[in-house]
VMD Tcl script that builds the backbone (N, CA, C; Angstrom):
set m [mol new atoms 255]
animate dup $m
set s [atomselect $m all]
$s set {name element resname resid chain x y z} {
  {N N MET 1 A 0.849 -1.171 0.000}
  {CA C MET 1 A 0.000 0.000 0.000}
  {C C MET 1 A 0.896 1.234 0.000}
  {N N GLU 2 A 0.460 2.206 -0.728}
  {CA C GLU 2 A 1.213 3.449 -0.845}
  {C C GLU 2 A 0.254 4.621 -0.709}
  {N N PRO 3 A 0.616 5.621 0.098}
  {CA C PRO 3 A -0.284 6.760 0.262}
  {C C PRO 3 A -0.387 7.569 -1.023}
  {N N LEU 4 A -1.587 8.078 -1.290}
  {CA C LEU 4 A -1.810 8.945 -2.444}
  {C C LEU 4 A -1.573 10.383 -1.994}
  {N N THR 5 A -0.357 10.858 -2.216}
  {CA C THR 5 A -0.005 12.194 -1.738}
  {C C THR 5 A -0.237 13.269 -2.787}
  {N N GLU 6 A -0.313 12.876 -4.053}
  {CA C GLU 6 A -0.574 13.837 -5.117}
  {C C GLU 6 A -2.074 14.074 -5.216}
  {N N VAL 7 A -2.477 15.316 -5.122}
  {CA C VAL 7 A -3.900 15.644 -5.185}
  {C C VAL 7 A -4.152 16.456 -6.446}
  {N N CYS 8 A -5.112 16.021 -7.220}
  {CA C CYS 8 A -5.513 16.771 -8.403}
  {C C CYS 8 A -6.544 17.798 -7.964}
  {N N GLY 9 A -6.263 19.048 -8.196}
  {CA C GLY 9 A -7.230 20.072 -7.821}
  {C C GLY 9 A -6.890 20.682 -6.482}
  {N N HIS 10 A -7.904 20.861 -5.662}
  {CA C HIS 10 A -7.750 21.578 -4.401}
  {C C HIS 10 A -7.358 20.647 -3.255}
  {N N ASN 11 A -6.616 21.196 -2.296}
  {CA C ASN 11 A -6.201 20.423 -1.132}
  {C C ASN 11 A -7.364 20.089 -0.212}
  {N N GLU 12 A -8.446 20.832 -0.300}
  {CA C GLU 12 A -9.564 20.533 0.590}
  {C C GLU 12 A -10.205 19.182 0.292}
  {N N GLN 13 A -9.799 18.536 -0.802}
  {CA C GLN 13 A -10.294 17.184 -1.074}
  {C C GLN 13 A -9.827 16.204 0.004}
  {N N LEU 14 A -8.728 16.536 0.674}
  {CA C LEU 14 A -8.217 15.673 1.733}
  {C C LEU 14 A -8.867 15.971 3.081}
  {N N SER 15 A -9.537 17.112 3.178}
  {CA C SER 15 A -10.171 17.483 4.437}
  {C C SER 15 A -11.631 17.080 4.424}
  {N N ARG 16 A -12.047 16.474 5.506}
  {CA C ARG 16 A -13.431 16.080 5.680}
  {C C ARG 16 A -13.924 16.658 7.003}
  {N N ALA 17 A -15.204 16.607 7.219}
  {CA C ALA 17 A -15.758 17.093 8.484}
  {C C ALA 17 A -15.231 16.253 9.654}
  {N N THR 18 A -14.911 14.995 9.373}
  {CA C THR 18 A -14.417 14.105 10.428}
  {C C THR 18 A -12.907 14.154 10.583}
  {N N GLY 19 A -12.210 14.883 9.733}
  {CA C GLY 19 A -10.744 14.987 9.841}
  {C C GLY 19 A -10.069 14.810 8.506}
  {N N PHE 20 A -8.832 14.411 8.550}
  {CA C PHE 20 A -7.980 14.249 7.380}
  {C C PHE 20 A -8.253 12.904 6.723}
  {N N ASP 21 A -8.374 12.882 5.397}
  {CA C ASP 21 A -8.694 11.657 4.668}
  {C C ASP 21 A -7.649 11.440 3.575}
  {N N LEU 22 A -6.726 10.532 3.842}
  {CA C LEU 22 A -5.660 10.235 2.887}
  {C C LEU 22 A -5.923 8.867 2.276}
  {N N GLY 23 A -5.987 8.800 0.977}
  {CA C GLY 23 A -6.228 7.527 0.300}
  {C C GLY 23 A -4.955 6.722 0.128}
  {N N PHE 24 A -5.113 5.440 -0.156}
  {CA C PHE 24 A -3.990 4.548 -0.399}
  {C C PHE 24 A -4.245 3.762 -1.672}
  {N N ALA 25 A -3.171 3.412 -2.366}
  {CA C ALA 25 A -3.271 2.627 -3.595}
  {C C ALA 25 A -2.444 1.357 -3.434}
  {N N ALA 26 A -2.993 0.253 -3.886}
  {CA C ALA 26 A -2.284 -1.029 -3.840}
  {C C ALA 26 A -1.538 -1.241 -5.142}
  {N N HIS 27 A -0.360 -1.808 -5.031}
  {CA C HIS 27 A 0.433 -2.160 -6.203}
  {C C HIS 27 A 0.671 -3.667 -6.169}
  {N N HIS 28 A 0.348 -4.338 -7.253}
  {CA C HIS 28 A 0.513 -5.781 -7.327}
  {C C HIS 28 A 1.975 -6.122 -7.571}
  {N N VAL 29 A 2.462 -7.098 -6.825}
  {CA C VAL 29 A 3.832 -7.560 -6.978}
  {C C VAL 29 A 3.790 -9.078 -7.099}
  {N N LYS 30 A 4.402 -9.592 -8.155}
  {CA C LYS 30 A 4.441 -11.045 -8.325}
  {C C LYS 30 A 5.471 -11.623 -7.363}
  {N N VAL 31 A 5.067 -12.684 -6.681}
  {CA C VAL 31 A 5.939 -13.348 -5.728}
  {C C VAL 31 A 5.953 -14.827 -6.071}
  {N N LYS 32 A 7.159 -15.378 -6.138}
  {CA C LYS 32 A 7.267 -16.809 -6.424}
  {C C LYS 32 A 6.858 -17.569 -5.169}
  {N N LEU 33 A 5.933 -18.493 -5.332}
  {CA C LEU 33 A 5.421 -19.274 -4.223}
  {C C LEU 33 A 6.308 -20.483 -3.994}
  {N N ASP 34 A 6.880 -20.562 -2.798}
  {CA C ASP 34 A 7.721 -21.697 -2.421}
  {C C ASP 34 A 6.898 -22.598 -1.505}
  {N N LEU 35 A 6.274 -23.629 -2.086}
  {CA C LEU 35 A 5.378 -24.503 -1.331}
  {C C LEU 35 A 6.078 -25.249 -0.205}
  {N N SER 36 A 7.385 -25.486 -0.335}
  {CA C SER 36 A 8.092 -26.188 0.743}
  {C C SER 36 A 8.103 -25.340 2.011}
  {N N LYS 37 A 8.226 -24.022 1.869}
  {CA C LYS 37 A 8.205 -23.145 3.040}
  {C C LYS 37 A 6.804 -23.101 3.644}
  {N N VAL 38 A 5.792 -23.120 2.811}
  {CA C VAL 38 A 4.413 -23.127 3.303}
  {C C VAL 38 A 4.171 -24.407 4.092}
  {N N GLN 39 A 4.613 -25.534 3.562}
  {CA C GLN 39 A 4.441 -26.819 4.252}
  {C C GLN 39 A 5.159 -26.807 5.603}
  {N N ASP 40 A 6.384 -26.262 5.637}
  {CA C ASP 40 A 7.130 -26.172 6.897}
  {C C ASP 40 A 6.360 -25.350 7.925}
  {N N CYS 41 A 5.802 -24.232 7.497}
  {CA C CYS 41 A 5.034 -23.372 8.404}
  {C C CYS 41 A 3.786 -24.087 8.902}
  {N N LEU 42 A 3.107 -24.797 8.021}
  {CA C LEU 42 A 1.906 -25.533 8.424}
  {C C LEU 42 A 2.232 -26.627 9.437}
  {N N HIS 43 A 3.371 -27.288 9.273}
  {CA C HIS 43 A 3.784 -28.312 10.237}
  {C C HIS 43 A 4.072 -27.670 11.600}
  {N N ARG 44 A 4.729 -26.523 11.600}
  {CA C ARG 44 A 5.031 -25.838 12.872}
  {C C ARG 44 A 3.746 -25.394 13.569}
  {N N VAL 45 A 2.792 -24.880 12.790}
  {CA C VAL 45 A 1.516 -24.456 13.366}
  {C C VAL 45 A 0.784 -25.653 13.961}
  {N N ARG 46 A 0.789 -26.790 13.267}
  {CA C ARG 46 A 0.126 -27.995 13.773}
  {C C ARG 46 A 0.772 -28.447 15.086}
  {N N GLU 47 A 2.117 -28.390 15.158}
  {CA C GLU 47 A 2.805 -28.766 16.402}
  {C C GLU 47 A 2.386 -27.853 17.553}
  {N N MET 48 A 2.296 -26.557 17.284}
  {CA C MET 48 A 1.888 -25.613 18.325}
  {C C MET 48 A 0.444 -25.872 18.753}
  {N N TYR 49 A -0.407 -26.140 17.791}
  {CA C TYR 49 A -1.828 -26.378 18.069}
  {C C TYR 49 A -2.013 -27.625 18.935}
  {N N GLU 50 A -1.256 -28.666 18.633}
  {CA C GLU 50 A -1.406 -29.927 19.343}
  {C C GLU 50 A -0.636 -29.976 20.661}
  {N N ASN 51 A 0.169 -28.961 20.950}
  {CA C ASN 51 A 0.947 -28.916 22.176}
  {C C ASN 51 A 0.005 -28.806 23.378}
  {N N ALA 52 A 0.241 -29.613 24.403}
  {CA C ALA 52 A -0.625 -29.625 25.582}
  {C C ALA 52 A -0.486 -28.348 26.410}
  {N N THR 53 A 0.677 -27.731 26.372}
  {CA C THR 53 A 0.898 -26.490 27.124}
  {C C THR 53 A 1.256 -25.379 26.142}
  {N N PRO 54 A 0.811 -24.159 26.425}
  {CA C PRO 54 A 1.106 -23.059 25.503}
  {C C PRO 54 A 2.592 -22.708 25.515}
  {N N LEU 55 A 3.062 -22.163 24.424}
  {CA C LEU 55 A 4.450 -21.721 24.331}
  {C C LEU 55 A 4.684 -20.548 25.267}
  {N N GLN 56 A 5.898 -20.441 25.778}
  {CA C GLN 56 A 6.256 -19.316 26.625}
  {C C GLN 56 A 6.439 -18.082 25.747}
  {N N PRO 57 A 5.972 -16.911 26.215}
  {CA C PRO 57 A 6.135 -15.700 25.411}
  {C C PRO 57 A 7.605 -15.310 25.286}
  {N N CYS 58 A 7.948 -14.701 24.177}
  {CA C CYS 58 A 9.305 -14.220 23.949}
  {C C CYS 58 A 9.483 -12.883 24.659}
  {N N MET 59 A 10.642 -12.687 25.277}
  {CA C MET 59 A 10.924 -11.449 25.987}
  {C C MET 59 A 10.914 -10.269 25.008}
  {N N GLY 60 A 10.081 -9.275 25.290}
  {CA C GLY 60 A 10.028 -8.067 24.474}
  {C C GLY 60 A 9.192 -8.181 23.211}
  {N N CYS 61 A 8.529 -9.319 22.993}
  {CA C CYS 61 A 7.713 -9.511 21.788}
  {C C CYS 61 A 6.404 -8.738 21.937}
  {N N LYS 62 A 6.167 -7.785 21.051}
  {CA C LYS 62 A 4.956 -6.972 21.127}
  {C C LYS 62 A 3.700 -7.801 20.848}
  {N N ASP 63 A 3.797 -8.815 19.990}
  {CA C ASP 63 A 2.648 -9.684 19.721}
  {C C ASP 63 A 2.281 -10.474 20.976}
  {N N CYS 64 A 3.301 -11.003 21.673}
  {CA C CYS 64 A 3.046 -11.761 22.906}
  {C C CYS 64 A 2.446 -10.849 23.972}
  {N N GLN 65 A 2.956 -9.629 24.084}
  {CA C GLN 65 A 2.434 -8.687 25.059}
  {C C GLN 65 A 0.977 -8.344 24.752}
  {N N GLY 66 A 0.683 -8.103 23.475}
  {CA C GLY 66 A -0.687 -7.795 23.072}
  {C C GLY 66 A -1.627 -8.946 23.343}
  {N N LEU 67 A -1.189 -10.167 23.043}
  {CA C LEU 67 A -2.015 -11.345 23.298}
  {C C LEU 67 A -2.270 -11.503 24.789}
  {N N ASN 68 A -1.245 -11.287 25.611}
  {CA C ASN 68 A -1.424 -11.386 27.062}
  {C C ASN 68 A -2.419 -10.348 27.566}
  {N N GLN 69 A -2.390 -9.151 27.005}
  {CA C GLN 69 A -3.352 -8.122 27.406}
  {C C GLN 69 A -4.777 -8.537 27.051}
  {N N ILE 70 A -4.958 -9.130 25.878}
  {CA C ILE 70 A -6.284 -9.598 25.464}
  {C C ILE 70 A -6.756 -10.702 26.399}
  {N N ILE 71 A -5.864 -11.636 26.729}
  {CA C ILE 71 A -6.219 -12.740 27.627}
  {C C ILE 71 A -6.628 -12.191 28.980}
  {N N GLU 72 A -5.891 -11.209 29.499}
  {CA C GLU 72 A -6.231 -10.604 30.794}
  {C C GLU 72 A -7.608 -9.942 30.749}
  {N N LEU 73 A -7.920 -9.273 29.643}
  {CA C LEU 73 A -9.229 -8.628 29.505}
  {C C LEU 73 A -10.368 -9.645 29.494}
  {N N LEU 74 A -10.105 -10.829 28.951}
  {CA C LEU 74 A -11.140 -11.840 28.811}
  {C C LEU 74 A -11.298 -12.720 30.042}
  {N N GLN 75 A -10.417 -12.569 31.027}
  {CA C GLN 75 A -10.515 -13.367 32.255}
  {C C GLN 75 A -11.787 -12.979 33.008}
  {N N PRO 76 A -12.463 -13.962 33.592}
  {CA C PRO 76 A -13.644 -13.614 34.393}
  {C C PRO 76 A -13.207 -12.811 35.622}
  {N N PRO 77 A -14.064 -11.921 36.104}
  {CA C PRO 77 A -13.698 -11.128 37.281}
  {C C PRO 77 A -13.514 -12.027 38.504}
  {N N SER 78 A -12.610 -11.628 39.383}
  {CA C SER 78 A -12.367 -12.427 40.585}
  {C C SER 78 A -13.537 -12.257 41.550}
  {N N PRO 79 A -13.835 -13.276 42.354}
  {CA C PRO 79 A -15.006 -13.239 43.252}
  {C C PRO 79 A -14.972 -12.079 44.247}
  {N N GLU 80 A -13.784 -11.645 44.694}
  {CA C GLU 80 A -13.741 -10.572 45.695}
  {C C GLU 80 A -14.272 -9.246 45.166}
  {N N ILE 81 A -14.379 -9.092 43.868}
  {CA C ILE 81 A -14.956 -7.869 43.295}
  {C C ILE 81 A -16.424 -7.745 43.705}
  {N N PHE 82 A -17.105 -8.893 43.833}
  {CA C PHE 82 A -18.541 -8.893 44.125}
  {C C PHE 82 A -18.858 -8.896 45.622}
  {N N GLN 83 A -17.836 -9.062 46.451}
  {CA C GLN 83 A -18.067 -9.076 47.902}
  {C C GLN 83 A -18.196 -7.663 48.417}
  {N N THR 84 A -19.127 -7.461 49.312}
  {CA C THR 84 A -19.302 -6.150 49.942}
  {C C THR 84 A -18.813 -6.212 51.377}
  {N N SER 85 A -18.299 -5.101 51.857}
  {CA C SER 85 A -17.751 -5.066 53.220}
  {C C SER 85 A -18.815 -4.799 54.234}
}
mol reanalyze $m
mol bondsrecalc $m
mol representation Tube
mol addrep $m
């Protein structure tokens, strides 16, 4: 994806009532498909899926941190939240 920075006509075409509106254009790129790499990835995913225990997160991995935050949000509330004093 590439931003469309050239504007034909007036610059106010980029301004909307809701804010700035910048378009993007896709460019097709031919990529040689290496099926052996796809098969290797599928085997690794299957091993992870079938693993009885989840993999340990990598130190500093933003994906692991994000996933942990989602998991924490989805945890049921602890019972002491509902107890009154």
